[in-house]
C-alpha positions as CSV (number, residue, x, y, z in Angstrom):
1,X,14.1,-12.9,-74.4
2,X,15.8,-16.2,-73.4
3,X,17.1,-16.1,-69.8
4,X,20.7,-17.2,-69.1
5,X,21.9,-18.7,-65.8
6,X,24.2,-15.6,-65.5
7,X,21.2,-13.3,-65.8
8,X,19.2,-15.4,-63.3
9,X,22.1,-15.3,-60.8
10,X,22.5,-11.5,-61.2
11,X,18.8,-10.9,-60.6
12,X,18.3,-12.8,-57.3
13,X,15.9,-11.1,-54.8
14,X,17.3,-8.3,-52.7
15,X,18.0,-9.4,-49.1
16,X,16.8,-6.7,-46.7
17,X,18.5,-7.9,-43.6
18,X,21.5,-10.3,-43.3
19,X,20.3,-13.6,-42.0
20,X,19.8,-17.3,-42.8
21,X,18.3,-19.1,-45.8
22,X,16.0,-22.1,-45.1
23,X,15.4,-25.2,-47.3
24,X,11.8,-26.4,-47.4
25,X,11.4,-30.0,-48.4
26,X,12.4,-32.5,-45.6
27,X,13.4,-29.4,-43.6
28,X,10.0,-27.7,-43.1
29,X,7.6,-30.0,-44.9
30,X,7.7,-33.8,-44.7
31,X,7.5,-34.1,-48.5
32,X,9.0,-37.5,-48.6
33,X,6.3,-38.9,-46.3
34,X,3.7,-37.6,-48.7
35,X,5.5,-39.0,-51.8
36,X,6.1,-42.4,-50.3
37,X,2.4,-42.8,-49.2
38,X,1.2,-41.9,-52.7
39,X,3.8,-44.0,-54.5
40,X,2.8,-47.0,-52.4
41,X,-0.8,-46.6,-53.3
42,X,-0.1,-46.1,-57.1
43,X,3.0,-48.2,-57.8
44,X,3.1,-50.9,-55.1
45,X,5.2,-51.9,-52.1
46,X,6.6,-55.3,-52.8
47,X,8.9,-55.2,-49.7
48,X,5.8,-54.5,-47.5
49,X,7.7,-51.8,-45.7
50,X,6.1,-49.0,-43.7
51,X,6.5,-45.4,-44.8
52,X,9.2,-44.8,-42.2
53,X,11.0,-48.0,-43.1
54,X,11.1,-47.0,-46.8
55,X,12.5,-43.6,-45.9
56,X,15.1,-45.1,-43.6
57,X,16.2,-47.6,-46.2
58,X,16.1,-45.3,-49.3
59,X,15.8,-41.7,-48.0
60,X,14.5,-40.4,-51.4
61,X,12.0,-41.9,-53.8
62,X,14.5,-41.8,-56.7
63,X,16.4,-44.5,-54.8
64,X,13.5,-46.9,-54.5
65,X,14.2,-49.5,-57.2
66,X,10.6,-50.5,-57.9
67,X,9.4,-46.9,-58.5
68,X,11.6,-46.3,-61.5
69,X,9.1,-47.1,-64.3
70,X,8.4,-44.4,-66.9
71,X,4.9,-44.1,-65.5
72,X,6.1,-43.5,-62.0
73,X,8.7,-41.0,-63.1
74,X,6.1,-39.1,-65.2
75,X,3.6,-39.0,-62.3
76,X,6.3,-37.5,-60.0
77,X,7.2,-34.9,-62.6
78,X,3.5,-33.9,-63.0
79,X,3.1,-33.6,-59.2
80,X,6.3,-31.7,-58.7
81,X,4.9,-29.0,-60.9
82,X,1.5,-28.9,-59.2
83,X,0.7,-25.8,-57.1
84,X,-2.2,-27.6,-55.4
85,X,0.1,-30.5,-54.2
86,X,2.4,-28.0,-52.4
87,X,-0.6,-26.9,-50.3
88,X,-1.3,-30.5,-49.1
89,X,2.2,-31.4,-47.8
90,X,2.5,-32.3,-44.1
91,X,4.4,-30.0,-41.8
92,X,7.4,-31.4,-39.9
93,X,6.2,-31.1,-36.3
94,X,7.5,-28.0,-34.5
95,X,9.3,-26.6,-37.6
96,X,7.2,-23.4,-37.7
97,X,7.3,-22.8,-34.0
98,X,11.1,-23.2,-33.8
99,X,11.8,-21.2,-37.0
100,X,9.8,-18.3,-35.5
101,X,12.0,-18.5,-32.4
102,X,15.1,-18.6,-34.5
103,X,13.9,-15.6,-36.4
104,X,14.2,-13.7,-33.1
105,X,17.8,-14.6,-32.9
106,X,18.8,-14.0,-36.5
107,X,16.5,-13.0,-39.4
108,X,15.1,-15.5,-41.8
109,X,16.3,-13.8,-44.9
110,X,15.1,-16.2,-47.7
111,X,13.7,-19.7,-48.4
112,X,15.9,-21.4,-51.1
113,X,14.4,-24.5,-52.6
114,X,15.0,-26.8,-55.6
115,X,11.2,-26.8,-56.2
116,X,10.5,-25.4,-59.7
117,X,9.6,-21.7,-60.1
118,X,6.2,-22.8,-61.3
119,X,5.1,-23.7,-57.8
120,X,6.2,-20.6,-56.0
121,X,2.6,-19.5,-55.3
122,X,1.6,-22.9,-53.8
123,X,4.8,-22.8,-51.7
124,X,4.0,-19.3,-50.5
125,X,0.4,-20.4,-49.6
126,X,1.8,-23.3,-47.6
127,X,4.3,-21.1,-45.7
128,X,1.6,-18.6,-44.9
129,X,-0.8,-21.3,-43.8
130,X,1.6,-22.6,-41.2
131,X,2.7,-19.2,-40.0
132,X,6.4,-19.2,-41.1
133,X,8.4,-16.0,-41.1
134,X,8.0,-13.8,-44.1
135,X,10.9,-13.9,-46.5
136,X,11.5,-14.1,-50.3
137,X,11.3,-17.6,-51.9
138,X,14.0,-18.5,-54.3
139,X,13.0,-21.5,-56.4
140,X,15.1,-23.5,-58.9
141,X,14.9,-21.9,-62.3
142,X,13.4,-24.0,-65.1
143,X,16.7,-23.7,-66.9
144,X,18.3,-25.9,-64.2
145,X,17.6,-29.6,-64.1
146,X,16.5,-31.3,-60.9
147,X,19.7,-33.3,-60.8
148,X,21.7,-30.1,-60.7
149,X,19.5,-28.6,-58.0
150,X,22.1,-28.8,-55.2
151,X,24.8,-27.3,-57.4
152,X,22.5,-24.4,-58.2
153,X,21.6,-23.9,-54.5
154,X,25.3,-23.8,-53.5
155,X,26.0,-21.2,-56.2
156,X,23.1,-19.1,-54.8
157,X,24.5,-19.3,-51.3
158,X,27.9,-18.2,-52.6
159,X,26.4,-15.4,-54.6
160,X,24.3,-14.0,-51.7
161,X,27.0,-14.3,-49.0
162,X,27.4,-12.4,-46.6
163,X,23.8,-11.2,-46.9
164,X,22.9,-14.8,-46.5
165,X,25.1,-16.0,-43.7
166,X,24.3,-19.6,-44.0
167,X,21.5,-22.1,-44.3
168,X,19.4,-24.8,-42.6
169,X,19.1,-27.7,-45.0
170,X,18.6,-31.5,-44.7
171,X,20.6,-32.5,-47.8
172,X,24.3,-33.2,-47.1
173,X,25.0,-33.3,-50.9
174,X,24.8,-29.5,-50.8
175,X,28.2,-29.6,-49.2
176,X,29.7,-31.2,-52.2
177,X,29.0,-28.2,-54.4
178,X,30.0,-25.3,-52.0
179,X,33.0,-23.3,-53.3
180,X,36.3,-24.0,-51.5
181,X,36.3,-20.5,-50.0
182,X,32.7,-20.5,-48.8
183,X,32.6,-19.0,-45.3
184,X,28.9,-19.4,-44.3
185,X,27.5,-21.7,-41.7
186,X,25.3,-24.8,-42.6
187,X,23.0,-26.3,-40.0
188,X,22.4,-29.8,-41.3
189,X,19.0,-30.8,-40.2
190,X,18.1,-34.5,-39.5
191,X,21.8,-35.5,-39.1
192,X,23.6,-36.6,-36.0
193,X,27.2,-36.1,-37.3
194,X,29.0,-34.9,-40.3
195,X,32.6,-34.7,-41.4
196,X,33.2,-31.7,-43.6
197,X,35.8,-29.1,-44.3
198,X,33.1,-26.4,-44.1
199,X,31.5,-24.9,-41.1
200,X,28.7,-27.4,-40.5
201,X,26.7,-28.2,-37.5
202,X,24.7,-31.5,-37.5
203,X,21.3,-31.2,-35.9
204,X,19.1,-34.3,-35.3
205,X,15.8,-32.3,-34.9
206,X,14.4,-28.8,-34.7
207,X,15.0,-28.5,-30.9
208,X,18.6,-29.3,-31.6
209,X,18.7,-26.7,-34.5
210,X,17.3,-24.0,-32.1
211,X,19.8,-24.9,-29.3
212,X,22.8,-24.8,-31.7
213,X,21.5,-21.6,-33.2
214,X,21.4,-19.9,-29.8
215,X,25.0,-21.0,-29.1
216,X,26.3,-19.9,-32.5
217,X,24.8,-16.5,-32.8
218,X,24.9,-15.5,-29.2
219,X,28.6,-16.0,-28.7
């Protein structure tokens, strides 16, 4: 039986305790650092930039002009769907320790990621390896394109509110797809300021996330 997006949205995991959702890539794992290092090796670095400089200039690999060949794009697609690759990704320093502390303030209710469903096992192994709080993983369905990942994530947040009270995420584009009446809280990781009509708190690092979390939920 072919799945429809309506069926998928109506069959999201049951949330046991109200709490927060957490993004994974660039929030818990330094996925872009891994990608940039590998892309430099395979497809060149004509600007002779360091990994950090490439990330500061382009933020995501899809914005790097000299990595847009069909070969490079196919390599990325193959790796995105690799369970083994998920297990290799570097941890953002302190993310696991701080998230466990946050879990004592408000439960971690789910991990919501635009990673494809195919790599849910590798993702679970990575979370377990680094001692993250136990919670359901909600991956992007195969029926949703990567380009529409933030829209899908915003719809999931809307659907699960108020069981999911908000989210920690690094991608500000998520805000563009939230419904006008969304009442949740977004902790925007790796940002120092943000202008938004929604309830958003910019947090430059994990210590900042933790401090802001204590303020917000211990009012």
